[in-house]
MITI-321978 format. One record per residue: x, y, z of N, C-alpha, C in turn; residue number from 1. Coordinates in nm, 4 decimals. Layout:
N
+----------+----------+----------+----------+----------+----------+----------+----------+----------+-----+
!     n.xx !     n.yy !     n.zz !    ca.xx !    ca.yy !    ca.zz !     c.xx !     c.yy !     c.zz !   k !
+----------+----------+----------+----------+----------+----------+----------+----------+----------+-----+
!        X !        Y !        Z !        X !        Y !        Z !        X !        Y !        Z ! NUM !
...
+----------+----------+----------+----------+----------+----------+----------+----------+----------+-----+
# end
This chain:
135
+----------+----------+----------+----------+----------+----------+----------+----------+----------+-----+
!     n.xx !     n.yy !     n.zz !    ca.xx !    ca.yy !    ca.zz !     c.xx !     c.yy !     c.zz !   k !
+----------+----------+----------+----------+----------+----------+----------+----------+----------+-----+
!  -1.6149 !   0.3937 !   2.7188 !  -1.4639 !   0.3575 !   2.7019 !  -1.5080 !   0.2153 !   2.6362 !   1 !
!  -1.5310 !   0.1242 !   2.7539 !  -1.4850 !  -0.0296 !   2.6557 !  -1.4938 !  -0.0531 !   2.5363 !   2 !
!  -1.6327 !   0.0255 !   2.4490 !  -1.6377 !   0.0585 !   2.3285 !  -1.5205 !   0.0842 !   2.2506 !   3 !
!  -1.4291 !   0.1874 !   2.2878 !  -1.3195 !   0.2569 !   2.2470 !  -1.2144 !   0.1381 !   2.2374 !   4 !
!  -1.1867 !   0.0942 !   2.3506 !  -1.1408 !  -0.0482 !   2.3983 !  -1.0818 !  -0.1225 !   2.2793 !   5 !
!  -1.2579 !  -0.1757 !   2.3073 !  -1.3123 !  -0.2947 !   2.1797 !  -1.2357 !  -0.2319 !   2.0684 !   6 !
!  -1.2519 !  -0.1061 !   1.9995 !  -1.2454 !  -0.0484 !   1.8487 !  -1.0509 !  -0.1024 !   1.8670 !   7 !
!  -1.0348 !  -0.0482 !   1.8966 !  -0.8749 !  -0.1093 !   1.9272 !  -0.8060 !  -0.2211 !   1.9296 !   8 !
!  -0.9039 !  -0.3389 !   2.0248 !  -0.8160 !  -0.4256 !   2.0187 !  -0.8839 !  -0.5385 !   1.8312 !   9 !
!  -1.0251 !  -0.4755 !   1.8239 !  -1.0338 !  -0.5014 !   1.7167 !  -0.9310 !  -0.5005 !   1.5448 !  10 !
!  -0.9449 !  -0.2974 !   1.5680 !  -0.8006 !  -0.2699 !   1.4986 !  -0.7325 !  -0.3497 !   1.5092 !  11 !
!  -0.6780 !  -0.4096 !   1.5877 !  -0.5137 !  -0.4635 !   1.5834 !  -0.5213 !  -0.6285 !   1.5355 !  12 !
!  -0.6477 !  -0.6660 !   1.5827 !  -0.6700 !  -0.7893 !   1.5191 !  -0.6584 !  -0.8059 !   1.3449 !  13 !
!  -0.7628 !  -0.6903 !   1.3279 !  -0.7230 !  -0.6819 !   1.1896 !  -0.5853 !  -0.6565 !   1.1323 !  14 !
!  -0.5217 !  -0.5303 !   1.2038 !  -0.3961 !  -0.5447 !   1.1108 !  -0.3468 !  -0.6196 !   1.1293 !  15 !
!  -0.3253 !  -0.7187 !   1.1714 !  -0.2548 !  -0.8184 !   1.2249 !  -0.2600 !  -0.9132 !   1.1155 !  16 !
!  -0.4100 !  -0.9082 !   1.0701 !  -0.4490 !  -1.0541 !   0.9978 !  -0.4179 !  -0.9791 !   0.8334 !  17 !
!  -0.3951 !  -0.8607 !   0.8459 !  -0.3616 !  -0.8118 !   0.6760 !  -0.1636 !  -0.8123 !   0.6721 !  18 !
!  -0.1283 !  -0.8387 !   0.7816 !  -0.0325 !  -0.8419 !   0.7886 !   0.0377 !  -0.9363 !   0.7358 !  19 !
!  -0.0006 !  -1.0820 !   0.8084 !   0.0311 !  -1.1720 !   0.8317 !  -0.0009 !  -1.2268 !   0.6617 !  20 !
!  -0.0906 !  -1.2012 !   0.6215 !  -0.1506 !  -1.2231 !   0.5225 !  -0.0705 !  -1.2103 !   0.4246 !  21 !
!   0.0167 !  -1.1073 !   0.4369 !   0.0883 !  -1.0097 !   0.3282 !   0.2374 !  -1.0930 !   0.3062 !  22 !
!   0.2154 !  -1.1093 !   0.4353 !   0.3459 !  -1.1547 !   0.4610 !   0.4657 !  -1.1024 !   0.5397 !  23 !
!   0.4493 !  -0.9860 !   0.5452 !   0.5394 !  -0.9124 !   0.5760 !   0.5458 !  -0.8127 !   0.7659 !  24 !
!   0.6791 !  -0.8059 !   0.7504 !   0.6716 !  -0.7521 !   0.9306 !   0.6295 !  -0.6306 !   0.9375 !  25 !
!   0.6217 !  -0.6044 !   1.0691 !   0.5696 !  -0.4829 !   1.1601 !   0.6089 !  -0.3627 !   1.1113 !  26 !
!   0.7474 !  -0.3688 !   1.0759 !   0.8500 !  -0.2469 !   1.0483 !   0.8477 !  -0.2303 !   0.8999 !  27 !
!   0.7889 !  -0.3436 !   0.8501 !   0.6985 !  -0.2961 !   0.6846 !   0.6151 !  -0.2808 !   0.6253 !  28 !
!   0.5814 !  -0.1957 !   0.6868 !   0.3705 !  -0.1766 !   0.6410 !   0.3425 !  -0.1375 !   0.7259 !  29 !
!   0.2801 !  -0.0056 !   0.6947 !   0.2555 !   0.1227 !   0.7706 !   0.0558 !   0.1428 !   0.7955 !  30 !
!   0.0197 !   0.1613 !   0.8272 !  -0.1720 !   0.1844 !   0.8615 !  -0.1440 !   0.3828 !   0.8238 !  31 !
!  -0.1562 !   0.3905 !   0.7713 !  -0.1704 !   0.5299 !   0.7552 !  -0.3208 !   0.5676 !   0.7188 !  32 !
!  -0.3909 !   0.6316 !   0.9006 !  -0.5105 !   0.6564 !   0.8573 !  -0.5093 !   0.8552 !   0.9101 !  33 !
!  -0.6388 !   0.8899 !   0.7816 !  -0.6381 !   1.0434 !   0.7586 !  -0.7759 !   1.0942 !   0.7609 !  34 !
!  -0.8296 !   1.1313 !   0.8235 !  -1.0162 !   1.2418 !   0.8130 !  -1.0151 !   1.3199 !   0.6817 !  35 !
!  -1.0512 !   1.2763 !   0.6199 !  -1.1315 !   1.3256 !   0.5089 !  -1.2931 !   1.3617 !   0.4545 !  36 !
!  -1.3167 !   1.4375 !   0.5062 !  -1.4753 !   1.5039 !   0.4678 !  -1.5474 !   1.4156 !   0.5050 !  37 !
!  -1.5506 !   1.3277 !   0.6851 !  -1.6413 !   1.3181 !   0.7841 !  -1.6145 !   1.1119 !   0.7618 !  38 !
!  -1.4990 !   1.1359 !   0.7027 !  -1.4494 !   0.9979 !   0.6400 !  -1.2982 !   0.9642 !   0.6533 !  39 !
!  -1.2778 !   0.8009 !   0.7199 !  -1.1231 !   0.8269 !   0.7631 !  -1.0856 !   0.7468 !   0.6149 !  40 !
!  -0.9552 !   0.7940 !   0.5766 !  -0.9196 !   0.7317 !   0.4672 !  -0.8081 !   0.6373 !   0.5392 !  41 !
!  -0.7724 !   0.5128 !   0.4674 !  -0.6642 !   0.4055 !   0.5290 !  -0.5664 !   0.4407 !   0.3745 !  42 !
!  -0.4451 !   0.4636 !   0.3940 !  -0.3612 !   0.4120 !   0.3456 !  -0.2531 !   0.3327 !   0.3178 !  43 !
!  -0.2489 !   0.1993 !   0.3120 !  -0.1926 !   0.0644 !   0.3524 !  -0.0239 !   0.0987 !   0.2745 !  44 !
!   0.0594 !   0.1723 !   0.3234 !   0.2275 !   0.1479 !   0.2804 !   0.2399 !   0.0463 !   0.3099 !  45 !
!   0.3700 !   0.0285 !   0.1888 !   0.4814 !  -0.0882 !   0.2188 !   0.5807 !  -0.0645 !   0.2091 !  46 !
!   0.7471 !  -0.0475 !   0.2666 !   0.8720 !  -0.0175 !   0.3096 !   0.9155 !  -0.1393 !   0.2847 !  47 !
!   0.9958 !  -0.1161 !   0.1848 !   1.0478 !  -0.2270 !   0.0797 !   1.2381 !  -0.2305 !   0.1596 !  48 !
!   1.2836 !  -0.2996 !   0.2530 !   1.3959 !  -0.3200 !   0.3546 !   1.5175 !  -0.3190 !   0.2421 !  49 !
!   1.4997 !  -0.3167 !   0.1424 !   1.6581 !  -0.3464 !   0.0594 !   1.6875 !  -0.1823 !   0.0021 !  50 !
!   1.5900 !  -0.1207 !  -0.0145 !   1.5853 !   0.0454 !  -0.0517 !   1.5379 !   0.1612 !   0.0179 !  51 !
!   1.4704 !   0.0972 !   0.1109 !   1.4462 !   0.1758 !   0.2209 !   1.3274 !   0.2852 !   0.1372 !  52 !
!   1.2475 !   0.2129 !   0.0867 !   1.1871 !   0.3062 !   0.0063 !   1.0204 !   0.2653 !   0.0108 !  53 !
!   0.9067 !   0.3791 !   0.0051 !   0.7761 !   0.3119 !   0.0986 !   0.6955 !   0.3605 !  -0.0625 !  54 !
!   0.5955 !   0.2579 !  -0.0974 !   0.5149 !   0.2704 !  -0.1721 !   0.3304 !   0.2115 !  -0.1139 !  55 !
!   0.2812 !   0.3024 !  -0.2220 !   0.1170 !   0.2914 !  -0.1712 !   0.0828 !   0.1210 !  -0.1831 !  56 !
!   0.0232 !   0.0369 !  -0.1069 !  -0.0036 !  -0.0966 !  -0.1649 !  -0.1814 !  -0.0326 !  -0.1819 !  57 !
!  -0.2310 !   0.0581 !  -0.1150 !  -0.4200 !   0.0713 !  -0.1884 !  -0.4224 !   0.1853 !  -0.0562 !  58 !
!  -0.5232 !   0.2638 !  -0.1047 !  -0.5812 !   0.3664 !  -0.0611 !  -0.7230 !   0.2884 !  -0.0263 !  59 !
!  -0.7796 !   0.3116 !   0.0636 !  -0.9382 !   0.3222 !   0.1205 !  -1.0088 !   0.3909 !   0.1988 !  60 !
!  -1.1753 !   0.4052 !   0.1740 !  -1.2177 !   0.4767 !   0.2740 !  -1.3321 !   0.4352 !   0.3662 !  61 !
!  -1.3583 !   0.3950 !   0.4639 !  -1.4542 !   0.4188 !   0.5720 !  -1.5126 !   0.4949 !   0.6947 !  62 !
!  -1.6605 !   0.4784 !   0.7790 !  -1.6675 !   0.5466 !   0.8918 !  -1.5732 !   0.6137 !   0.9635 !  63 !
!  -1.5157 !   0.4345 !   1.0028 !  -1.4185 !   0.5023 !   1.0849 !  -1.2735 !   0.3835 !   1.0927 !  64 !
!  -1.1845 !   0.3801 !   1.1635 !  -1.0580 !   0.3273 !   1.1231 !  -1.1164 !   0.1324 !   1.1036 !  65 !
!  -1.2305 !   0.1169 !   1.2204 !  -1.2448 !  -0.0368 !   1.1862 !  -1.3274 !  -0.0878 !   1.0991 !  66 !
!  -1.4085 !   0.0256 !   1.0098 !  -1.4315 !  -0.0030 !   0.9110 !  -1.3658 !   0.0410 !   0.7594 !  67 !
!  -1.2826 !   0.1065 !   0.7761 !  -1.2156 !   0.1392 !   0.6673 !  -1.0758 !  -0.0339 !   0.7119 !  68 !
!  -1.0409 !  -0.0520 !   0.8313 !  -0.9195 !  -0.1617 !   0.8378 !  -0.9736 !  -0.3349 !   0.7230 !  69 !
!  -1.1367 !  -0.3041 !   0.7463 !  -1.2173 !  -0.4471 !   0.7498 !  -1.2120 !  -0.4387 !   0.5731 !  70 !
!  -1.2083 !  -0.3214 !   0.5901 !  -1.2504 !  -0.3369 !   0.3880 !  -1.0843 !  -0.2812 !   0.3493 !  71 !
!  -1.0053 !  -0.3242 !   0.3833 !  -0.8856 !  -0.2991 !   0.3211 !  -0.8350 !  -0.4294 !   0.3792 !  72 !
!  -0.8961 !  -0.5178 !   0.4723 !  -0.8852 !  -0.6735 !   0.5111 !  -0.9563 !  -0.7675 !   0.3514 !  73 !
!  -1.0309 !  -0.7265 !   0.3550 !  -1.1360 !  -0.7705 !   0.2585 !  -1.0336 !  -0.7561 !   0.1219 !  74 !
!  -1.0073 !  -0.6038 !   0.0579 !  -0.9229 !  -0.5904 !  -0.0331 !  -0.8022 !  -0.6470 !  -0.0703 !  75 !
!  -0.7273 !  -0.6680 !   0.0529 !  -0.6309 !  -0.7240 !   0.0878 !  -0.6514 !  -0.8993 !   0.0296 !  76 !
!  -0.6941 !  -0.9793 !   0.0762 !  -0.7534 !  -1.1271 !   0.0560 !  -0.8305 !  -1.1369 !  -0.1143 !  77 !
!  -0.8556 !  -0.9961 !  -0.1755 !  -0.8874 !  -1.0441 !  -0.3238 !  -0.8301 !  -0.9712 !  -0.4595 !  78 !
!  -0.7415 !  -0.8854 !  -0.3954 !  -0.6717 !  -0.7797 !  -0.5046 !  -0.5934 !  -0.8699 !  -0.5660 !  79 !
!  -0.5244 !  -0.9657 !  -0.5082 !  -0.4580 !  -1.0636 !  -0.6706 !  -0.5267 !  -1.0758 !  -0.7769 !  80 !
!  -0.6690 !  -1.1008 !  -0.7355 !  -0.7846 !  -1.1335 !  -0.8026 !  -0.8133 !  -1.0321 !  -0.9110 !  81 !
!  -0.8146 !  -0.8809 !  -0.9329 !  -0.8607 !  -0.7889 !  -0.9322 !  -0.7626 !  -0.7276 !  -1.0622 !  82 !
!  -0.6456 !  -0.7134 !  -0.9828 !  -0.5444 !  -0.6576 !  -1.0318 !  -0.4423 !  -0.6758 !  -1.1601 !  83 !
!  -0.3493 !  -0.6425 !  -1.2119 !  -0.2606 !  -0.6732 !  -1.2949 !  -0.1316 !  -0.6293 !  -1.2181 !  84 !
!  -0.0635 !  -0.7192 !  -1.2785 !   0.1298 !  -0.6908 !  -1.1825 !   0.1779 !  -0.6599 !  -1.3007 !  85 !
!   0.2572 !  -0.5038 !  -1.2353 !   0.3640 !  -0.4446 !  -1.2934 !   0.4841 !  -0.4912 !  -1.2618 !  86 !
!   0.5499 !  -0.3979 !  -1.3903 !   0.7191 !  -0.4410 !  -1.2859 !   0.7609 !  -0.2982 !  -1.3137 !  87 !
!   0.8089 !  -0.1790 !  -1.2595 !   0.8526 !  -0.0909 !  -1.2849 !   1.0334 !  -0.0822 !  -1.2386 !  88 !
!   1.0857 !  -0.0261 !  -1.3448 !   1.2297 !   0.0100 !  -1.2864 !   1.2612 !   0.1312 !  -1.3097 !  89 !
!   1.3025 !   0.1988 !  -1.1649 !   1.3219 !   0.3336 !  -1.1587 !   1.4731 !   0.3450 !  -1.0864 !  90 !
!   1.5141 !   0.4201 !  -1.0724 !   1.5753 !   0.5364 !  -0.9449 !   1.5725 !   0.6462 !  -0.9070 !  91 !
!   1.6559 !   0.6722 !  -0.7492 !   1.6221 !   0.7561 !  -0.7191 !   1.7228 !   0.8602 !  -0.7077 !  92 !
!   1.6659 !   1.0129 !  -0.6882 !   1.7163 !   1.1551 !  -0.7290 !   1.8688 !   1.1086 !  -0.6854 !  93 !
!   1.9686 !   1.1416 !  -0.6974 !   2.0821 !   1.1374 !  -0.6392 !   2.1812 !   0.9808 !  -0.5549 !  94 !
!   2.0985 !   0.8719 !  -0.6615 !   2.0823 !   0.7365 !  -0.6260 !   2.1747 !   0.7262 !  -0.7635 !  95 !
!   2.2510 !   0.5340 !  -0.7579 !   2.3292 !   0.5848 !  -0.8633 !   2.2600 !   0.4373 !  -0.9118 !  96 !
!   2.1954 !   0.3663 !  -0.8389 !   2.1480 !   0.2171 !  -0.8614 !   1.9796 !   0.1846 !  -0.9144 !  97 !
!   1.9630 !   0.1255 !  -1.0511 !   1.8366 !   0.0936 !  -1.0758 !   1.7842 !   0.0072 !  -1.0270 !  98 !
!   1.6578 !   0.0184 !  -0.9374 !   1.5927 !  -0.0743 !  -0.8733 !   1.3985 !  -0.1262 !  -0.9266 !  99 !
!   1.4245 !  -0.2076 !  -0.9211 !   1.3299 !  -0.3045 !  -0.9428 !   1.2451 !  -0.3409 !  -0.8463 ! 100 !
!   1.0759 !  -0.2741 !  -0.8649 !   0.9905 !  -0.2696 !  -0.7851 !   0.8634 !  -0.2935 !  -0.8443 ! 101 !
!   0.7924 !  -0.4297 !  -0.8018 !   0.6450 !  -0.5159 !  -0.8277 !   0.5262 !  -0.3991 !  -0.7674 ! 102 !
!   0.4302 !  -0.4003 !  -0.8689 !   0.2663 !  -0.3886 !  -0.8127 !   0.1826 !  -0.4501 !  -0.8579 ! 103 !
!   0.0977 !  -0.3764 !  -0.7624 !  -0.0438 !  -0.4831 !  -0.8344 !  -0.1671 !  -0.3693 !  -0.8756 ! 104 !
!  -0.1976 !  -0.3432 !  -0.9682 !  -0.2553 !  -0.2401 !  -1.0127 !  -0.3809 !  -0.2732 !  -1.1213 ! 105 !
!  -0.4646 !  -0.1754 !  -1.1451 !  -0.5831 !  -0.1919 !  -1.2396 !  -0.4901 !  -0.1670 !  -1.3798 ! 106 !
!  -0.4407 !   0.0030 !  -1.3700 !  -0.3864 !   0.0015 !  -1.5431 !  -0.2026 !   0.0213 !  -1.5057 ! 107 !
!  -0.1493 !   0.0759 !  -1.5699 !  -0.0199 !   0.1069 !  -1.5118 !  -0.0473 !   0.2699 !  -1.4747 ! 108 !
!  -0.0850 !   0.3891 !  -1.4711 !  -0.0937 !   0.5053 !  -1.4295 !  -0.1388 !   0.4496 !  -1.2534 ! 109 !
!  -0.2585 !   0.4202 !  -1.2415 !  -0.2273 !   0.3440 !  -1.1245 !  -0.0790 !   0.2838 !  -1.0497 ! 110 !
!  -0.0993 !   0.2077 !  -1.1022 !   0.1042 !   0.1555 !  -1.0743 !   0.1996 !   0.2996 !  -1.0478 ! 111 !
!   0.2111 !   0.3835 !  -1.1128 !   0.3072 !   0.4813 !  -1.1331 !   0.2136 !   0.5423 !  -0.9988 ! 112 !
!   0.1071 !   0.5937 !  -0.9206 !   0.0318 !   0.6511 !  -0.8663 !   0.0852 !   0.6081 !  -0.7230 ! 113 !
!   0.1243 !   0.4451 !  -0.6886 !   0.1383 !   0.4057 !  -0.5953 !   0.3182 !   0.3732 !  -0.5851 ! 114 !
!   0.3840 !   0.4124 !  -0.7185 !   0.4990 !   0.4068 !  -0.6684 !   0.5474 !   0.5782 !  -0.6106 ! 115 !
!   0.5161 !   0.6746 !  -0.6803 !   0.5271 !   0.8419 !  -0.6570 !   0.4295 !   0.8178 !  -0.5452 ! 116 !
!   0.3536 !   0.7624 !  -0.4609 !   0.2604 !   0.8089 !  -0.3339 !   0.3651 !   0.8542 !  -0.2589 ! 117 !
!   0.2799 !   0.9775 !  -0.2138 !   0.3411 !   1.0507 !  -0.0992 !   0.5093 !   1.1905 !  -0.1151 ! 118 !
!   0.5297 !   1.1449 !  -0.2558 !   0.6701 !   1.1724 !  -0.2304 !   0.6880 !   1.2554 !  -0.4338 ! 119 !
!   0.7656 !   1.4124 !  -0.4080 !   0.7445 !   1.4777 !  -0.5562 !   0.8228 !   1.3873 !  -0.6488 ! 120 !
!   0.7087 !   1.4240 !  -0.7945 !   0.7920 !   1.3455 !  -0.9211 !   0.8866 !   1.3423 !  -0.9693 ! 121 !
!   0.9743 !   1.4873 !  -0.9138 !   1.0256 !   1.4899 !  -0.9809 !   1.2085 !   1.4150 !  -0.9182 ! 122 !
!   1.1587 !   1.3306 !  -0.7910 !   1.2859 !   1.2715 !  -0.7379 !   1.3160 !   1.1367 !  -0.7505 ! 123 !
!   1.2009 !   1.0929 !  -0.8475 !   1.2429 !   0.9781 !  -0.9000 !   1.1713 !   0.9316 !  -1.0341 ! 124 !
!   1.3264 !   0.9182 !  -1.1129 !   1.3078 !   0.8181 !  -1.2641 !   1.2643 !   0.7237 !  -1.2297 ! 125 !
!   1.1726 !   0.6978 !  -1.3857 !   1.1275 !   0.6020 !  -1.4248 !   1.1852 !   0.5502 !  -1.5663 ! 126 !
!   1.2769 !   0.4008 !  -1.5514 !   1.2947 !   0.3899 !  -1.6882 !   1.2526 !   0.2736 !  -1.7769 ! 127 !
!   1.1210 !   0.2108 !  -1.6616 !   1.0722 !   0.0782 !  -1.7691 !   0.9384 !   0.0552 !  -1.6830 ! 128 !
!   0.8470 !   0.0630 !  -1.7331 !   0.7284 !   0.0000 !  -1.6746 !   0.6661 !  -0.1243 !  -1.7932 ! 129 !
!   0.6302 !  -0.2385 !  -1.7061 !   0.5797 !  -0.2934 !  -1.8406 !   0.4858 !  -0.4263 !  -1.7352 ! 130 !
!   0.3645 !  -0.4242 !  -1.8194 !   0.2528 !  -0.5511 !  -1.7698 !   0.3335 !  -0.7212 !  -1.7639 ! 131 !
!   0.3131 !  -0.7796 !  -1.6864 !   0.3560 !  -0.8924 !  -1.6344 !   0.2608 !  -0.9643 !  -1.6958 ! 132 !
!   0.2897 !  -1.1372 !  -1.7700 !   0.2208 !  -1.1959 !  -1.8256 !   0.0995 !  -1.2411 !  -1.6949 ! 133 !
!  -0.0016 !  -1.3098 !  -1.7562 !  -0.0725 !  -1.3578 !  -1.7072 !  -0.0067 !  -1.5026 !  -1.6532 ! 134 !
!  -0.0310 !  -1.5463 !  -1.4876 !   0.0749 !  -1.7091 !  -1.4961 !  -0.0890 !  -1.7888 !  -1.5081 ! 135 !
+----------+----------+----------+----------+----------+----------+----------+----------+----------+-----+
# end
């Protein structure tokens, strides 16, 4: 029982570090844990408060929740160094406003995967995707 409680405490600390590092409010960040072939998959999902849409930040696997969270913490701290920045302009089905979202990804296909994560591809129309200049 003590180990389980300690794991919850450690998991909460790591999740707080990630949230603080990203500068997001708790209601704009979802830690989605799923079991897949004896591994835990952590999908870190961000929610944009302006248009209330969710997007995948990153997925990572681990042996348990704490392991996956530690790996995500490592990724979050280093992710700006290893990915390109993309700007995607899109519109949701039934919406009249064009939205602009920013993604860090290895390539434009990964950026689009993050945009479409968890939704039917027919519900969002992409108008442009641009690789942003390196500063």
